[in-house]
C-alpha positions as CSV (number, residue, x, y, z in Angstrom):
1,M,0.0,0.0,0.0
2,E,1.3,3.4,-0.9
3,N,2.4,5.5,2.1
4,E,0.5,8.8,1.6
5,Q,2.1,10.4,4.7
6,T,5.6,9.7,3.2
7,K,4.6,11.2,-0.2
8,K,3.4,14.3,1.6
9,L,6.6,14.7,3.6
10,V,9.1,14.1,0.8
11,S,8.4,17.4,-0.7
12,Y,9.3,19.2,2.6
13,A,13.0,18.3,2.4
14,N,15.3,20.5,0.4
15,G,16.6,17.6,-1.7
16,P,17.7,14.2,-0.4
17,S,20.0,14.0,2.6
18,L,23.5,13.2,1.4
19,E,22.3,13.2,-2.1
20,E,25.3,11.4,-3.6
21,I,24.7,8.3,-1.5
22,N,21.0,8.5,-0.9
23,G,19.2,5.4,-2.3
24,T,22.3,4.0,-4.0
25,V,22.7,0.6,-2.3
26,A,20.4,-2.0,-3.7
27,V,18.8,-4.6,-1.4
28,P,17.5,-8.0,-2.5
29,Q,13.8,-8.6,-3.0
30,T,13.8,-11.7,-0.8
31,G,12.4,-12.9,2.5
32,N,15.7,-14.5,3.5
33,F,16.7,-13.0,6.9
34,W,20.4,-13.3,6.5
35,K,20.6,-11.9,3.0
36,N,18.5,-8.9,4.1
37,L,20.6,-8.4,7.2
38,V,23.9,-8.4,5.1
39,S,22.4,-6.0,2.6
40,F,21.2,-3.5,5.2
41,S,24.4,-3.9,7.3
42,G,26.9,-1.0,7.1
43,P,25.2,2.3,8.2
44,G,25.2,1.0,11.8
45,A,29.0,0.6,11.7
46,L,29.4,4.3,10.6
47,V,27.2,5.3,13.5
48,A,29.0,3.0,15.9
49,V,32.5,4.4,15.3
50,G,31.3,7.6,16.9
51,Y,30.7,5.6,20.1
52,M,34.3,4.3,20.3
53,D,36.3,7.3,19.1
54,P,39.4,8.7,21.0
55,G,37.1,10.7,23.3
56,N,35.8,7.4,24.7
57,W,39.3,6.2,25.3
58,I,40.3,9.0,27.7
59,T,36.9,8.9,29.6
60,S,36.7,5.1,29.7
61,I,40.3,4.2,30.5
62,G,40.5,7.2,32.9
63,G,37.3,6.2,34.6
64,G,38.7,2.7,35.1
65,A,42.0,3.9,36.4
66,K,40.4,6.3,38.9
67,Y,37.2,4.5,40.0
68,G,37.8,0.8,39.1
69,Y,34.8,-1.0,37.6
70,L,32.2,1.4,39.1
71,L,31.4,3.2,35.9
72,L,30.8,0.1,33.8
73,S,27.1,0.5,34.6
74,V,27.2,4.0,33.1
75,I,28.6,2.5,29.8
76,L,25.8,-0.1,29.8
77,I,23.0,2.5,30.4
78,S,24.5,4.9,27.9
79,S,24.7,2.1,25.3
80,L,21.1,1.2,25.8
81,I,20.1,4.9,25.4
82,A,22.2,5.0,22.3
83,M,20.3,2.0,20.8
84,L,17.0,3.6,21.6
85,L,17.9,6.9,20.1
86,Q,19.5,5.4,16.9
87,Y,16.3,3.4,16.4
88,M,14.4,6.7,16.4
89,A,16.9,8.4,14.2
90,A,16.8,5.6,11.6
91,K,13.0,5.6,11.7
92,L,12.8,9.3,11.2
93,G,15.0,9.1,8.1
94,I,13.4,6.0,6.6
95,V,9.8,7.0,7.1
96,T,9.9,10.8,6.4
97,H,12.9,10.9,4.0
98,M,14.3,13.7,6.1
99,D,17.3,13.6,8.3
100,L,17.1,15.1,11.8
101,A,18.6,18.5,10.7
102,Q,16.1,18.8,7.9
103,A,13.2,17.9,10.1
104,T,14.3,20.3,12.9
105,R,14.7,23.1,10.4
106,K,11.3,22.5,8.9
107,Y,9.4,22.3,12.2
108,T,11.2,25.3,13.9
109,G,11.4,28.9,13.1
110,K,14.4,30.3,11.1
111,K,16.0,32.0,14.2
112,L,15.7,28.9,16.4
113,G,16.9,26.7,13.5
114,I,20.0,28.7,13.1
115,A,20.7,28.6,16.9
116,L,20.3,24.9,16.9
117,W,22.6,24.6,13.9
118,I,25.3,26.6,15.8
119,V,25.0,24.3,18.8
120,T,25.2,21.2,16.7
121,E,28.2,22.5,14.8
122,L,29.9,23.2,18.2
123,A,29.1,19.6,19.1
124,I,30.8,18.4,15.9
125,M,33.8,20.5,16.7
126,A,33.9,19.0,20.2
127,T,33.9,15.6,18.7
128,D,36.7,16.5,16.3
129,I,38.8,17.8,19.1
130,A,38.9,14.2,20.4
131,E,39.2,12.6,16.9
132,V,41.9,14.8,15.4
133,I,44.1,15.1,18.5
134,G,43.8,11.3,19.0
135,G,44.9,10.7,15.5
136,A,47.7,13.2,15.7
137,I,49.0,11.7,19.0
138,A,48.8,8.2,17.4
139,L,51.0,9.5,14.5
140,N,53.4,11.0,17.0
141,L,53.6,7.8,19.1
142,L,54.1,5.5,16.0
143,F,56.2,7.6,13.7
144,G,57.5,10.5,15.8
145,I,55.6,13.1,13.8
146,P,55.2,16.4,15.7
147,L,51.8,17.0,17.2
148,L,51.0,20.1,15.2
149,I,52.0,18.5,11.9
150,G,49.9,15.4,12.8
151,V,46.9,17.6,13.3
152,I,47.4,19.2,9.9
153,L,47.8,15.8,8.3
154,T,44.4,14.7,9.6
155,I,42.8,17.5,7.6
156,F,43.6,15.4,4.5
157,D,41.2,12.7,5.7
158,V,38.5,14.6,3.7
159,L,40.4,13.8,0.5
160,L,40.3,10.1,1.5
161,L,36.6,10.4,2.0
162,L,36.1,12.0,-1.4
163,V,38.0,9.1,-3.1
164,L,36.0,6.5,-1.1
165,T,32.7,8.1,-2.1
166,R,33.6,7.8,-5.7
167,L,34.2,4.1,-5.2
168,G,30.8,3.6,-3.6
169,F,29.2,3.8,-0.2
170,R,29.7,0.1,0.4
171,K,33.4,0.6,0.2
172,I,33.3,3.2,3.0
173,E,31.2,0.8,5.1
174,A,33.6,-2.0,4.5
175,I,36.7,0.0,5.5
176,V,35.0,1.3,8.6
177,M,33.9,-2.2,9.7
178,T,37.5,-3.4,9.1
179,L,38.9,-0.7,11.3
180,I,36.3,-1.5,14.0
181,L,37.5,-5.1,14.0
182,V,41.1,-4.0,14.4
183,I,40.2,-1.9,17.5
184,L,38.1,-4.8,18.9
185,V,40.8,-7.4,18.5
186,V,43.5,-5.1,19.9
187,F,41.7,-4.4,23.1
188,L,40.3,-7.9,23.6
189,Y,43.9,-9.1,23.5
190,E,45.1,-6.5,25.9
191,V,42.3,-7.1,28.4
192,M,43.0,-10.9,28.2
193,I,46.6,-10.1,29.0
194,A,45.6,-7.9,31.9
195,Q,43.5,-10.7,33.6
196,P,40.8,-8.5,35.1
197,S,38.6,-9.7,38.0
198,I,35.6,-11.2,36.2
199,P,33.3,-11.1,39.3
200,D,34.1,-7.4,39.8
201,V,33.4,-6.8,36.1
202,F,29.9,-8.2,36.3
203,K,29.4,-6.4,39.6
204,G,30.4,-3.1,37.9
205,L,27.7,-3.7,35.2
206,I,25.0,-3.6,37.9
207,P,23.9,0.0,38.6
208,Q,24.6,0.8,42.3
209,K,22.7,3.3,44.4
210,Q,25.2,5.9,45.5
211,V,25.9,9.6,45.2
212,L,28.6,10.4,42.7
213,H,31.3,12.8,43.8
214,P,32.0,15.8,41.6
215,G,34.9,14.0,39.9
216,E,32.9,10.8,39.4
217,L,29.9,12.8,38.0
218,T,32.1,14.7,35.5
219,M,33.7,11.4,34.4
220,A,30.3,9.7,34.2
221,L,28.8,12.4,32.1
222,G,31.9,12.4,30.0
223,I,31.3,8.7,29.3
224,V,27.6,9.5,28.5
225,G,28.7,12.3,26.1
226,A,31.3,10.1,24.5
227,T,28.8,7.2,24.2
228,V,25.5,8.9,23.3
229,M,26.9,11.4,20.8
230,P,24.4,14.0,19.6
231,H,25.9,14.4,16.1
232,N,25.5,10.7,15.5
233,L,21.7,11.2,15.6
234,Y,21.9,13.4,12.6
235,L,24.2,11.0,10.8
236,G,22.1,8.0,11.6
237,S,18.9,9.6,10.3
238,S,20.7,10.4,7.0
239,I,22.6,7.2,6.1
240,S,19.7,5.0,7.0
241,Q,18.3,6.3,3.7
242,S,21.2,4.9,1.7
243,R,19.4,1.7,0.7
244,K,17.4,1.5,-2.6
245,Y,13.9,0.1,-2.4
246,D,10.3,1.2,-3.1
247,R,9.9,4.0,-0.6
248,T,6.2,4.5,-1.3
249,D,5.3,1.1,0.1
250,D,4.6,0.7,3.8
251,E,5.8,-2.9,3.9
252,N,9.1,-2.0,2.3
253,I,9.5,0.8,4.8
254,A,8.8,-1.5,7.7
255,K,11.3,-4.0,6.3
256,A,14.0,-1.3,6.0
257,L,13.3,-0.1,9.5
258,R,13.4,-3.6,10.9
259,F,16.8,-4.5,9.4
260,S,18.3,-1.1,10.0
261,T,17.5,-1.6,13.7
262,W,19.2,-5.0,13.6
263,D,22.2,-3.5,12.0
264,S,22.3,-0.6,14.4
265,N,21.9,-2.7,17.5
266,I,24.6,-5.3,16.5
267,Q,27.1,-2.6,15.7
268,L,26.3,-0.6,18.9
269,S,26.7,-3.8,20.9
270,A,30.2,-4.1,19.5
271,A,30.8,-0.5,20.5
272,F,29.5,-1.3,24.0
273,F,31.9,-4.2,24.2
274,V,34.9,-2.0,23.1
275,N,34.0,0.7,25.7
276,C,33.8,-1.9,28.4
277,L,37.2,-3.3,27.3
278,L,38.6,0.2,27.6
279,L,37.4,0.7,31.1
280,I,38.3,-2.8,32.2
281,L,41.8,-2.3,30.8
282,G,42.1,1.0,32.8
283,S,40.9,-0.7,36.0
284,A,42.9,-4.0,35.7
285,M,46.2,-2.4,34.7
286,F,46.1,1.1,36.0
287,F,43.8,1.3,39.0
288,G,45.5,3.5,41.6
289,H,47.5,5.3,39.0
290,G,44.6,7.4,37.5
291,D,46.3,10.8,38.3
292,E,49.4,9.7,36.4
293,L,47.6,8.6,33.2
294,G,45.8,11.6,32.0
295,T,47.3,11.6,28.5
296,F,47.5,9.1,25.6
297,S,51.3,9.3,25.7
298,A,51.2,8.4,29.4
299,L,48.9,5.4,28.6
300,Y,51.2,4.4,25.8
301,N,54.3,4.5,28.1
302,A,52.4,2.8,31.0
303,L,51.7,-0.3,28.8
304,Q,55.4,-1.0,28.6
305,D,56.2,0.1,32.2
306,S,56.3,-2.9,34.5
307,T,56.1,-0.7,37.6
308,I,52.6,0.4,36.5
309,A,51.2,-2.4,34.2
310,G,53.0,-5.2,36.0
311,A,54.6,-8.3,34.5
312,V,52.5,-8.1,31.4
313,A,53.9,-4.7,30.3
314,S,55.6,-4.8,26.9
315,P,56.4,-2.6,23.9
316,L,54.0,-4.7,21.8
317,L,51.0,-3.6,24.0
318,S,52.0,0.0,23.5
319,T,52.3,-0.3,19.7
320,L,49.0,-2.1,19.4
321,F,47.4,0.7,21.5
322,A,48.8,3.3,19.2
323,V,47.6,1.4,16.1
324,A,44.1,1.1,17.5
325,L,44.1,4.8,18.4
326,L,45.0,5.7,14.8
327,A,42.3,3.4,13.4
328,S,39.8,5.0,15.8
329,G,40.8,8.5,14.8
330,Q,40.6,7.7,11.1
331,N,37.2,6.1,11.4
332,S,35.7,8.9,13.4
333,T,37.0,11.7,11.2
334,I,35.4,10.0,8.1
335,T,32.0,9.9,9.8
336,G,32.5,13.3,11.4
337,T,32.9,14.9,7.9
338,L,29.8,13.2,6.7
339,T,27.9,14.5,9.7
340,G,29.1,18.0,9.1
341,Q,27.7,17.8,5.6
342,V,24.3,16.5,6.9
343,V,24.1,19.3,9.5
344,M,25.1,22.1,7.1
345,E,22.7,21.1,4.4
346,G,19.8,20.3,6.7
347,F,19.9,23.4,8.9
348,I,20.9,26.1,6.5
349,N,20.3,24.4,3.1
350,M,23.8,25.4,1.8
351,K,24.0,24.2,-1.8
352,I,27.6,24.1,-3.1
353,P,29.7,21.5,-4.9
354,T,30.3,18.3,-3.0
355,W,34.1,18.6,-2.7
356,A,33.8,22.3,-1.5
357,R,31.1,21.4,0.9
358,R,33.2,18.7,2.5
359,I,36.3,20.9,2.7
360,I,34.2,23.7,4.4
361,T,32.5,21.4,6.9
362,R,35.8,19.7,7.7
363,G,37.6,23.1,8.0
364,L,35.0,24.5,10.4
365,S,35.7,21.6,12.7
366,V,39.5,21.4,12.4
367,V,40.3,25.2,12.9
368,P,39.5,25.1,16.7
369,V,41.6,22.0,17.0
370,L,44.5,23.7,15.3
371,L,44.1,26.8,17.5
372,C,44.0,24.6,20.7
373,T,47.1,22.6,19.6
374,I,49.1,25.8,18.8
375,Y,48.1,27.4,22.1
376,F,48.8,24.4,24.3
377,G,51.9,23.4,22.2
378,A,53.5,20.2,23.6
379,N,51.4,20.2,26.8
380,E,49.6,17.0,26.0
381,Q,48.1,16.9,29.5
382,A,46.2,20.1,28.8
383,L,45.1,18.7,25.4
384,D,43.8,15.5,27.0
385,N,42.0,17.5,29.7
386,L,40.4,19.4,26.9
387,L,39.3,16.0,25.4
388,I,37.5,15.1,28.6
389,Y,35.6,18.4,28.8
390,S,34.8,18.2,25.1
391,Q,33.0,15.0,25.9
392,V,31.2,16.6,28.8
393,F,30.1,19.4,26.4
394,L,28.7,16.7,24.1
395,S,26.6,15.4,27.0
396,L,25.4,19.0,27.7
397,A,24.4,19.4,24.0
398,L,22.7,16.0,23.8
399,P,19.2,17.1,25.0
400,I,19.1,19.7,22.2
401,S,19.2,16.8,19.7
402,M,17.2,14.4,21.8
403,I,14.1,16.6,22.4
404,P,13.3,17.2,18.7
405,L,14.1,13.5,17.8
406,V,11.7,12.1,20.4
407,Y,9.1,14.7,19.6
408,F,9.2,14.1,15.8
409,T,9.1,10.3,16.0
410,S,6.3,10.4,18.6
411,S,4.1,12.6,16.3
412,E,1.4,10.8,14.3
413,K,1.2,13.9,12.0
414,I,4.9,13.5,11.1
415,M,5.4,9.7,11.2
416,G,1.9,8.4,10.4
417,K,-0.1,6.2,12.7
418,R,1.8,3.0,11.9
419,F,5.3,4.3,12.4
420,K,5.0,6.8,15.3
421,N,6.6,5.8,18.6
422,T,4.6,3.5,20.9
423,K,3.8,4.9,24.3
424,L,6.5,2.8,25.8
425,V,9.2,3.9,23.4
426,A,8.1,7.6,23.7
427,G,8.0,7.3,27.5
428,L,11.6,5.8,27.6
429,G,12.8,8.6,25.2
430,W,11.3,11.4,27.3
431,G,12.5,9.8,30.5
432,C,16.1,9.6,29.3
433,T,15.9,13.2,28.1
434,I,14.6,14.5,31.4
435,V,17.1,12.5,33.5
436,L,20.1,13.5,31.4
437,T,19.0,17.1,31.4
438,L,18.8,17.1,35.2
439,L,22.2,15.5,35.6
440,N,23.6,18.1,33.2
441,I,22.1,20.9,35.3
442,E,23.7,19.4,38.4
443,L,27.0,19.2,36.6
444,I,26.9,22.9,35.6
445,I,26.1,23.9,39.2
446,E,29.0,21.9,40.6
447,T,31.4,23.2,37.9
448,V,30.5,26.8,38.5
449,T,30.7,26.3,42.3
450,H,34.1,24.7,41.9
451,F,35.5,27.6,39.9
452,L,33.9,30.2,42.3
């Protein structure tokens, strides 16, 4: 049956989201579950890399080094929230043919739309601070390239993305999934070497009733910001539209939504596993040394220092750590550039050539990173502190993305009766938004009080 609601809404968007990849990946006309799952798999990986970027490394490993396994439950809850929100983001894109930026711009006034665009761009910049600095530090650790030059080199990631786009979107998905596998294997190996306390790991996954101290709250919200990243909601709502099928048929739309959800949840489960491995590694190897391990270089050196990491310390562990860091930074900068394009086109409808658009969106994100790197120079501790607070900023910016997403996907007028959120899903979405907003208010109060 033709989806009249979708037909009505298609005309609202100012052209398809990420036009060069929208509806370009064919899917089989078959009822075979596994064939469908394989054909729809890929977008979830591009979304998932944002949940295991270098910003996660500092917050998760630092959280383990300082507070043991306590914050594992925060990673679990954050990952479940991410799955819920990415389901909504994919549904918004698949059903309405609009990404979150396009929908927000349409259903808000011009002034509010521009304000939301600015906040979202700042969130992307905060993400790039983690990704670009992480990649630059990895280049420094592996090849001795100076930090500033490493930051400049990461700018050329946009050229790589342009080449990959010409090869086809499936090639981008395949490369991203390969790099995710590299990260997963590296940290699984390192955690096995570290021999963590399994009972304590499972205990840490169970939320415990206690009041978090200011430092723990900052780290916990940093983990939330690094795990439930606001810009990923824009990306997810866009690349969920990359598959080619009859978009006027409700059954095809339902099928696309079902397998997109499978893809997203599988990939986000992998991201959850990686983030747990990061915190477990920090706890098993570095607990009690949290104040000494505030930088990537310190972590790199600690992995080969027997006085900190114990008998398992070795140069191999350090090298693998740097390789995984480089893979993480490369993955995240690719998806960050795509997200910048989605946000710029959706909010302000800027229509310029694809190559220029990507260079501009990448440049907007990299300039603050360059300025920070020049200002702080070789003071990597200051840079890594900046990474933590950039992740906290992402947590503060998250409700601004969550509120319109939950509202849009819960609206029968926008989604249609069949595809709007159920009362349970809507209730969970609003509940997460309210709780996170309250925690952020508490964090702001504590931060201001601390500086006063």
